[in-house]
N, C-alpha and C positions, 0 to 999 in steps of 0.2 A: 608790510606784512610778508612779502616774498622773502625779504632778508631774514625775518624772524623764523620762517618755516625752513629756510636753508640752514640756518644756524642750529635749529633743533634737530633737523635731519642729519646734519654733519656730526654733531655731538653723539646722537644716538648710534650712528653707524660706527664711529670710532670706539665707543664703549663696548658695543655688541661684538665687534670683531676681536678686540683685545680679550674680553672676558671669555668669549666662546672658544677662541683658539687656546688660551691657557687652560681652560677647563677640560677641553677635549684632549689636549696634549698630555697634561698631567694625569688625567684619568687613565688614558690608554697606556702610559708609561708604567703604571702600576701592574699591568697585566701582560703587556707585550711591547717592550721598549722599541724594538725595530720599526714598529708601525705607529709610533707615537706622533710623528709629524703628520701622517695620514689622519690620525685621530683629531689633531688640532685643525687640520684642513677641513675635515668632514663636519666638525662642529661649527666651524666658521661658515661654510657653505650653507648649512642648515639655518644658521642665524640670519644670514643675508637673505635667503629665500623667504623666511618667515617675517622679517621686519617690514612693516608697512608704515604709512604715514600716521594712521590712527591705531590706537590700541585695540579697537574692536576688529579691524581688518587683520591685525597681527594675530589676534586670538583665533580667528577663522583659519588663517594660513597655518597656524601652529597645529590645529587639529588635523588639517589635511596632511601636513608634513609628518606628524607622528603616525598617522594611519598608513600613509604610503610607505614610510620607512619600515614600519612593522611588517606589513605584507611583503615588501621586498626582501627584508632580512630573513623572514621565515622561508620564503620560496627559494632564495639563493642558498641558504644554509642546507635545505633539504636536497637541492640539486647537487651541490658540491659534496654532500655526505655520501651520495650514491654514485656519482659520475665524475670523471675528470673533465676539465674544461675542453670544450670544442665550440667552434663558432655556431654550429647547429644547435647544440645544447643551450648555449647562451641565448640565442634567438628564441628558442622554444620556451625557456624560462621567462623571458620577457612577455611572450605571448600568453603564457599561463597567468602571469601577473595581471595582464589586461583582462583576461577572462575572470579572474577572481574579483577584481575591482567591480566589474559589471554584475557579477553574481551577487556581490554584497551591496550593490546599488550605491557605490561610491566612485563614480567615474572621475571625480575631481582628484582622486588619488593615483590615477594611472601614471602620470608623468613621474611623480615622486617614487612610485613603486619601481618603475623602470630604471630610474637613476640609481636607486639603492641597490637593485639587482646588479647593475653595471659595476658599481664601486666594489661591492662584496666579491663578485666573481673575479674581477681583475686583480684586486688586492690578494685574494687567495691564490691566484695563478702566479703572481709575482713572489709572494711570501709563503714559501713552502713549509716553514716551521710553525705556522699558525693554523690550528685546526679550523676547518671551515665554519663549524658551528660557533666557535669562539669568535672568529672574525665577524660573522653575522651579528652576534650579540654585541660586540664592541661597536660596530658601525651603528647599530640601533641606539645604543646608549649615547654615543657621541652626537647623533642626530637629536636625541632628547635634550642633551646638554645645550646645544646651540639653540634649539627651539625654546627651551626654558629661559635662557639668557635673553633672547630677543623679546619674549613675552614680558618678562620682568622689567626690562629696560623700557619697553613701550608703555607699560602701565605706570612706572615711576615718572616717566617724562610727562605723561598725561596729568598725573597728580601735581607735579611741579608747575606745569603751565596753568593748571586750574586754581590752585590754592592762593597764590598772591593776588589774584583778581577778585576772589570771593564769589565768582559766578561760574555757572556751568559753561564749559567750552566743549564743543564737539570736536575732539581731537582724534 
C-alpha cells in the first residue's frame, strides 16, 4: 500500500509541476514576457502548496490559496500603486494583510497573503517596466492556474483510483 501511495503521489506531483509551470509561463508570456519564468514558478509553487494526498484536502488548500493570493495581490497592488518599495512599507503591507485576514475571519489565509505580498512587492521592485497593478493581477492569475491544475489533477487521480475497483475509496 505504501508503494501504491508513493507512485500515486509521485505521478500527481510530476503532472502538477509540469502543467502548472507551462500554464503559468505561457499565460504570463502573453502579457509580460520578461516575467514569464516568474509566472511559471509562481504557478508551480501554488500547485505544490495546494496538492495534498486526498482531493478533499486539496480542495480545502485551494480555497485557502486563492483567498490568500487574492488578499495579498490586492494589498500589494494598492501599496505599490501609491508608494515606492521600502522595507518599512513592505513590513507594513504584510501587517495590514494579517489584519485583513483576521477582520475577514480567515486566519488560515495569513501565510499565503504574506507570501503573495512578498512575491508581488519584490517582482515589482526588480521589474520596473511592469505596472504594479498588472504585476499583482498576473501573480493572482498564476496562483489560480497552479491551484486549478492541482485541484484538477487531485480529483482525476481520485477518480482513476476509485473507478477500477468499483468501490468508494477515501483518497
